[in-house]
C-alpha positions as CSV (number, residue, x, y, z in Angstrom):
1,M,159.8,-22.0,-110.6
2,P,158.3,-18.6,-112.3
3,N,161.0,-16.0,-112.7
4,L,160.8,-12.4,-111.6
5,A,159.5,-11.4,-115.0
6,S,156.5,-13.6,-114.2
7,A,155.7,-12.5,-110.8
8,V,156.3,-8.7,-111.8
9,A,153.1,-9.7,-114.5
10,A,151.0,-11.3,-111.9
11,L,151.2,-8.2,-109.5
12,H,150.5,-6.1,-112.3
13,D,147.8,-8.0,-114.0
14,Y,146.1,-9.3,-110.7
15,C,146.7,-6.9,-107.9
16,G,147.0,-3.8,-110.2
17,F,150.3,-2.5,-109.2
18,P,152.5,-0.7,-111.8
19,A,155.0,-3.3,-113.5
20,A,157.8,-0.3,-113.0
21,R,157.6,-0.2,-109.4
22,V,157.6,-3.6,-108.8
23,R,160.4,-4.3,-111.0
24,T,162.3,-1.6,-109.2
25,D,161.3,-2.7,-105.8
26,A,162.2,-6.0,-106.9
27,R,165.8,-4.8,-107.5
28,R,165.7,-3.0,-104.2
29,L,165.1,-6.1,-102.6
30,I,167.8,-8.3,-104.4
31,E,170.4,-5.7,-103.7
32,D,169.7,-5.8,-99.8
33,K,169.4,-9.4,-100.2
34,L,165.9,-10.4,-99.3
35,I,165.4,-12.1,-102.5
36,E,167.9,-14.6,-103.7
37,P,169.6,-13.2,-106.5
38,G,169.9,-15.4,-109.9
39,A,173.1,-16.3,-111.3
40,P,174.9,-14.3,-114.5
41,G,172.4,-15.2,-117.4
42,V,170.0,-16.6,-115.2
43,A,166.6,-15.1,-114.4
44,V,165.8,-14.6,-110.8
45,E,163.6,-17.2,-109.6
46,I,160.5,-16.5,-107.6
47,N,159.2,-18.7,-104.5
48,P,156.1,-18.3,-102.4
49,A,158.0,-16.4,-100.0
50,D,159.8,-14.2,-102.2
51,F,156.4,-13.4,-103.7
52,A,155.2,-12.5,-100.3
53,L,157.8,-9.9,-99.7
54,L,157.8,-8.4,-103.1
55,L,153.5,-8.0,-102.5
56,L,154.6,-6.4,-99.4
57,A,157.6,-4.1,-101.0
58,V,155.0,-2.9,-103.5
59,A,151.8,-2.3,-101.3
60,S,153.9,-0.4,-98.8
61,G,154.4,2.2,-101.1
62,A,157.8,3.0,-99.1
63,P,160.2,5.6,-100.8
64,L,163.0,3.4,-102.9
65,R,165.7,4.2,-100.6
66,S,164.2,2.4,-97.8
67,V,162.0,-0.1,-99.4
68,A,164.1,-3.0,-98.2
69,D,164.1,-1.8,-94.6
70,I,160.2,-1.2,-94.8
71,T,159.5,-4.2,-96.1
72,A,161.6,-6.1,-93.3
73,S,159.7,-4.3,-90.8
74,L,156.2,-4.9,-91.9
75,A,157.2,-8.6,-92.5
76,S,158.4,-9.0,-88.8
77,C,155.0,-7.1,-87.5
78,V,153.2,-9.3,-84.9
79,P,149.8,-9.5,-83.9
80,N,148.8,-6.1,-81.9
81,G,152.4,-5.7,-81.3
82,V,152.5,-8.4,-78.7
83,D,156.1,-9.8,-78.1
84,V,155.5,-13.4,-77.3
85,G,159.1,-13.4,-76.5
86,V,158.8,-12.1,-73.2
87,M,156.3,-15.0,-71.8
88,P,157.1,-17.6,-69.9
89,E,157.8,-21.0,-72.1
90,A,155.0,-22.6,-70.5
91,I,152.5,-20.2,-71.7
92,R,154.2,-18.7,-74.7
93,P,152.2,-19.3,-78.2
94,A,153.9,-19.9,-81.6
95,K,155.3,-16.5,-82.8
96,R,153.3,-15.3,-85.7
97,T,154.6,-12.5,-88.0
98,A,152.6,-10.6,-90.9
99,F,155.0,-12.5,-93.3
100,D,153.8,-15.9,-91.9
101,L,150.1,-15.0,-92.5
102,L,150.6,-13.7,-96.1
103,H,153.0,-16.3,-96.7
104,D,150.4,-18.9,-95.8
105,L,147.8,-17.2,-98.0
106,V,150.1,-17.3,-100.9
107,W,151.4,-21.1,-100.4
108,S,147.6,-22.1,-99.9
109,P,145.0,-19.8,-100.9
110,D,142.1,-21.7,-100.6
111,N,142.7,-22.7,-97.1
112,S,143.1,-19.0,-95.7
113,P,140.4,-16.9,-93.6
114,V,141.9,-14.0,-95.0
115,T,139.9,-11.8,-97.5
116,A,141.6,-8.7,-97.9
117,I,145.4,-7.4,-96.8
118,E,145.7,-3.6,-96.0
119,V,149.2,-2.4,-95.8
120,C,149.7,0.9,-94.0
121,E,152.3,3.6,-95.9
122,S,152.3,5.9,-92.9
123,W,153.8,3.4,-90.3
124,P,154.5,0.0,-90.3
125,E,151.4,-2.0,-89.7
126,V,150.1,-4.9,-91.9
127,T,145.9,-5.5,-91.5
128,F,144.5,-8.6,-92.1
129,H,140.8,-8.8,-92.7
130,T,138.9,-12.1,-92.2
131,R,135.4,-13.3,-92.0
132,D,135.6,-13.0,-88.2
133,G,137.1,-9.2,-88.4
134,I,140.4,-7.7,-88.6
135,V,143.8,-8.8,-87.0
136,R,146.4,-5.9,-87.2
137,F,150.1,-6.4,-87.2
138,Q,152.4,-4.1,-85.5
139,P,156.2,-3.8,-84.7
140,A,156.5,-5.7,-81.3
141,G,156.2,-3.1,-78.5
142,A,153.8,-1.0,-80.1
143,L,150.2,0.0,-78.5
144,A,147.9,-1.8,-80.2
145,G,144.6,0.4,-80.9
146,H,146.3,3.5,-81.1
147,W,147.3,6.0,-83.8
148,S,151.1,5.0,-84.5
149,G,151.8,8.5,-86.1
150,N,151.1,11.8,-86.2
151,K,150.3,11.7,-89.7
152,Q,146.9,10.9,-91.6
153,R,146.9,7.1,-91.9
154,R,147.2,6.0,-95.7
155,A,147.0,2.2,-96.8
156,T,146.8,0.2,-99.8
157,T,144.1,-2.8,-99.7
158,V,144.8,-5.7,-101.7
159,P,141.7,-8.4,-101.8
160,A,142.5,-11.8,-101.2
161,S,141.3,-13.2,-104.4
162,A,143.6,-11.3,-106.3
163,I,146.5,-12.4,-104.3
164,A,145.2,-15.8,-104.7
165,L,144.8,-15.6,-108.3
166,A,148.4,-14.0,-108.8
167,A,149.5,-17.1,-106.7
168,K,147.9,-19.5,-108.7
169,H,148.9,-18.2,-112.0
170,L,152.5,-18.2,-110.7
171,F,152.9,-21.4,-108.6
172,G,150.0,-23.3,-109.8
173,D,151.0,-27.3,-109.2
174,T,154.3,-26.7,-108.5
175,K,154.2,-26.4,-104.5
């Protein structure tokens, strides 16, 4: 199992994020128990789910004081803000979140239709670019297709190929 230092190096080398920022965001996620801490004298181990959360945290550009809250908000975003929990069970599709799609990309990068991931810094939104178009993941109840704030939209785009290379470097055949 890869440790935190190798995950920081992978995000720096393959995705271009500053290593110091990745380490600081990881520390915040560990403090808020989104990533399992290591034991005394034992390095923090990173699994594909932890790596996906760390990627969301760093790409969000969130202030350090709120990086864990914003990461959790981004991870729970649903396609077009549609809450499937209110649908009748007979027609309810499986609930998919932004975290699920990103985790699938990290877990099996060769089978993913995603070509790029865009994480909005101005409001909670994760956009997945595919060969067929885009899918916007927003908080449940958000108005799809509407500007979610009164600020300029600022986002970080990460190519899926960079994430795939980082995931293969970290997890290789250990999955």
